[in-house]
Each structure stands twice: as C-alpha cells, then as structure tokens.
C-alpha positions in Angstrom: -64.2 -43.2 3.2 -60.8 -44.0 4.7 -58.4 -41.2 5.8 -55.8 -42.2 3.1 -58.4 -42.1 0.3 -59.7 -38.8 1.5 -56.1 -37.4 1.5 -55.5 -38.7 -2.1 -58.8 -37.2 -3.3 -58.0 -33.8 -1.6 -54.5 -33.6 -3.2 -55.8 -34.8 -6.6 -58.6 -32.2 -6.5 -56.2 -29.3 -5.7 -53.8 -30.4 -8.5 -56.7 -30.6 -11.0 -58.0 -27.2 -10.0 -54.5 -25.7 -10.5 -54.3 -27.3 -14.0 -57.6 -25.9 -15.1 -56.9 -22.4 -13.7 -53.2 -21.5 -14.1 -51.9 -19.8 -11.0 -49.0 -17.8 -9.8 -45.6 -19.4 -9.2 -45.5 -20.2 -5.5 -41.9 -19.2 -5.3 -41.9 -15.7 -7.0 -45.4 -14.9 -8.0 -44.9 -15.2 -11.8 -47.8 -16.5 -13.8 -47.1 -20.2 -14.0 -48.6 -23.7 -13.4 -46.8 -24.2 -10.2 -43.2 -23.2 -10.3 -41.2 -21.2 -12.8 -37.9 -22.6 -14.1 -35.7 -20.3 -11.9 -37.6 -21.3 -8.7 -37.3 -24.9 -9.6 -33.5 -24.4 -9.8 -33.6 -22.7 -6.4 -35.1 -25.9 -4.9 -32.4 -28.2 -6.1 -31.1 -29.9 -2.9 -27.9 -28.8 -1.2 -27.9 -31.3 1.6 -25.9 -30.3 4.6 -25.7 -31.4 8.3 -27.0 -29.1 11.0 -26.9 -29.7 14.8 -29.6 -29.1 17.3 -28.5 -29.8 20.9 -26.8 -33.3 20.6 -28.7 -34.2 17.4 -27.3 -34.1 13.8 -30.0 -33.4 11.2 -29.5 -33.7 7.4 -31.3 -30.8 5.7 -31.7 -30.4 2.0 -32.6 -26.7 1.8 -32.3 -23.5 3.8 -35.7 -22.0 4.8 -35.3 -18.6 3.1 -36.1 -17.0 -0.2 -37.8 -19.2 -2.7 -37.7 -22.3 -0.5 -39.5 -20.4 2.3 -42.2 -19.2 0.0 -42.8 -22.5 -1.7 -42.8 -24.6 1.5 -45.2 -22.2 3.3 -47.5 -22.2 0.3 -47.4 -26.0 0.1 -48.1 -26.4 3.8 -50.6 -23.7 4.5 -51.8 -22.4 1.2 -53.0 -25.6 -0.4 -50.4 -25.4 -3.1 -49.9 -29.2 -3.5 -48.9 -28.5 -7.1 -45.4 -27.9 -5.7 -45.2 -31.3 -4.1 -43.1 -32.9 -6.8 -40.5 -30.2 -6.6 -40.3 -30.5 -2.8 -40.3 -34.3 -2.7 -36.9 -34.5 -4.5 -34.9 -32.5 -1.9 -36.6 -34.3 1.0 -35.6 -37.6 -0.6 -32.0 -36.3 -0.9 -31.9 -35.5 2.8 -33.1 -39.0 3.7 -30.5 -40.6 1.4 -27.8 -38.6 3.2 -29.1 -39.7 6.6 -29.1 -43.3 5.4 -25.6 -42.9 4.1 -24.4 -41.8 7.5 -25.6 -45.0 9.2 -22.6 -47.2 9.9 -21.8 -49.6 7.2 -23.7 -52.9 7.4 -26.4 -51.4 9.6 -28.6 -49.8 6.9 -31.2 -52.6 6.5 -34.6 -52.6 8.1 -34.8 -48.9 8.8 -38.3 -47.3 8.9 -39.0 -43.7 8.0 -41.1 -42.0 10.7 -42.7 -38.6 10.3 -44.1 -36.3 12.9 -47.9 -36.7 13.2 -50.0 -33.6 12.4 -52.3 -32.2 15.1 -56.0 -32.8 14.7 -56.5 -29.1 14.0 -53.8 -29.1 11.3 -55.4 -32.2 9.7 -58.8 -30.5 9.6 -57.4 -27.4 8.1 -55.2 -29.0 5.4 -56.9 -32.3 4.7 -53.5 -34.0 4.3 -50.2 -34.6 6.1 -47.5 -32.5 4.3 -44.4 -34.6 5.0 -46.3 -37.9 4.4 -47.5 -36.7 1.1 -44.0 -35.7 0.0 -42.7 -39.1 1.0 -45.4 -40.8 -1.1 -44.6 -38.5 -4.0 -40.9 -39.5 -3.7 -41.9 -43.2 -3.7 -41.2 -43.7 0.0 -43.5 -44.9 2.7 -43.7 -43.5 6.2 -44.2 -45.8 9.2 -46.9 -44.6 11.5 -45.0 -45.1 14.8 -46.0 -41.9 16.7 -49.2 -40.1 17.7 -50.0 -36.8 19.2 -50.6 -37.1 23.0 -52.7 -33.9 23.0 -53.1 -30.6 21.1 -50.0 -28.4 21.2 -50.0 -24.8 20.0 -48.5 -23.6 16.7 -44.7 -23.4 17.0 -44.5 -20.2 14.8 -43.3 -17.2 16.7 -42.2 -19.2 19.8 -38.7 -18.9 21.1 -36.3 -21.8 21.9 -37.5 -22.4 25.4 -41.2 -22.0 24.6 -40.8 -24.4 21.6 -39.2 -27.0 23.9 -41.9 -26.6 26.5 -44.7 -26.8 23.9 -43.3 -30.1 22.5 -42.4 -31.7 25.8 -44.1 -35.1 26.1 -46.4 -34.2 23.2 -45.7 -37.4 21.3 -46.2 -41.1 22.2 -45.5 -44.3 20.4 -48.6 -46.1 19.0 -47.1 -49.5 19.9 -44.0 -51.0 21.5 -41.0 -50.3 19.2 -38.5 -52.8 20.7 -35.7 -53.4 18.1 -37.1 -51.0 15.6 -34.6 -48.7 13.8 -35.8 -45.4 12.4 -35.0 -42.2 10.6 -37.1 -39.3 11.8 -38.3 -37.0 9.0 -39.7 -33.5 9.4 -40.3 -30.6 7.0 -38.6 -27.6 8.8 -36.1 -27.8 11.6 -35.8 -24.6 13.6 -34.8 -25.2 17.2 -35.1 -29.0 16.7 -37.7 -29.3 19.5 -40.0 -31.4 17.4 -37.4 -33.9 16.2 -35.9 -34.1 19.7 -39.4 -34.9 21.2 -40.0 -37.5 18.5 -36.6 -39.1 19.3 -37.5 -39.2 23.0 -40.8 -40.9 22.3 -39.1 -43.5 20.1 -36.5 -44.2 22.8 -39.2 -44.4 25.5 -41.0 -47.2 23.4 -37.8 -49.2 23.0 -36.9 -48.1 19.5 -33.6 -46.6 18.1 -33.2 -43.5 16.0 -30.3 -43.9 13.6 -30.7 -40.6 11.7 -32.7 -37.4 11.3 -33.7 -35.7 8.0 -35.5 -32.5 7.2 -36.6 -30.8 4.0 -35.2 -27.4 5.2 -33.5 -25.8 8.1 -34.0 -22.3 9.6 -30.6 -20.8 10.1 -30.1 -19.9 13.7 -29.1 -16.3 14.5 -26.3 -15.6 16.9 -27.5 -14.7 20.4 -27.7 -11.0 21.1 -24.9 -11.2 23.6 -22.6 -12.7 21.0 -23.1 -9.9 18.6 -22.5 -7.4 21.4 -19.3 -9.1 22.3 -18.1 -9.0 18.7 -18.8 -5.2 18.6 -16.9 -4.7 21.8 -14.0 -6.6 20.4 -14.0 -4.5 17.3 -14.0 -1.3 19.4 -11.2 -2.6 21.6 
C-alpha cells in the first residue's frame, strides 16, 4: 500500500467514525459533528502579515481561543473532521502570499510544506498541512526532507527553537530556477520556515512568499515590560 493511499484511508476512517458516533465540537466542547456554528465563525480567515526576523509571513488566524483548540485537536487529537474548516483559512493565507508576489511573476510557483518527522508520521498517519492543501484543492510539491529527527518544538524558547531546526531540512533534488511559497501550520518564532527557506536557497531555489494557517502572537520581552513600568513611575 502506498503512503498516499494509507493517508487517505486513515483520514476517511477517522471521518467515518466521527459521523457514526457524534462527538464534541473541537472548538468549544459542545455536542456536535465537528464544529458548532459559532466556532466555524471564529475560524473565518483574517489574513494579516507578520514578521519573523527578515521574513514576512501571511497568517490567516491567531493561534488562540477557538483556533488554538481546533488546530491542536486536528494535529494531535485525530480530529480530521475539522479539516474542511481549517483548509479555507490556509488557502486564504496562500492567496495573500501569491498576491504579494510582484506583478507578472506569479506563474510557475510551487507550494512547499514542511515535511513531518518520522515519529510524527507514525503517530498521526498523515501530514496535517498536506492534508489541508488537498482539502483546499491545492497540491504540495515535495521539495524538502528531514535530515534527521528533531525534538518537538513545543515549550522551546526562541534560541532553542532555532538551534533545534538548524540544518534539519535538505532539498530532495536540485531546485535551480524553482520558485516557491513555503506553507506551515503554526508560526511561532519562525524557526521552521526560516530553516525551510535556507534549505531551498541552498539547493538553488527561490522563496517568493511564506504562508501559515495561524500565528502565535509574540509577547514583549520582559525587559520591555519593565521599561514601560519604569516610564510610568517616572
């Protein structure tokens, strides 16, 4: 059985199970097939640009509240029944990234996702972002591969995330002349997308845009908050 067929059967099986046994809304917990009406509204895209280092990323949602619950349930809880509701905002972010490409240079662009680790694939049985692209009628280009196993990014600080992703990706083939938009699910520090961009550049390709389903809002550094308090006292 091919990997693609196994992925399709896994997703279809999970969706069929959710249909036979109604479950809780993955956004708020209300009894529902997948998402209640109010949570669907909360997932309507509000595409906005965010910067990570020197990179501009187009994100459709903010990773908090309903979006956080639904995305986490989709990625790590097997709740593929929310895929359709998440595919629409991801597509909107990609459209924004395409629109930002200089006029006349929009043709021949490939969508490149971040490959899952072998451990993540074994646990999930599918690649979350690839599955959303397929649900949106888009097709990812398998340009990158994991060089080795990196640890989970959850809980890591900015420097630790960057070190964890450093040189973790490699191009599967020469990418001379290829033009790409990199697509990820959640952008936090941006370490994953920046590493993917490095790997594409190293193989001779060009990154013309970056898109993400959601972004985690960055908190002000502690020293900045202290400085603000000092200014208020003065």
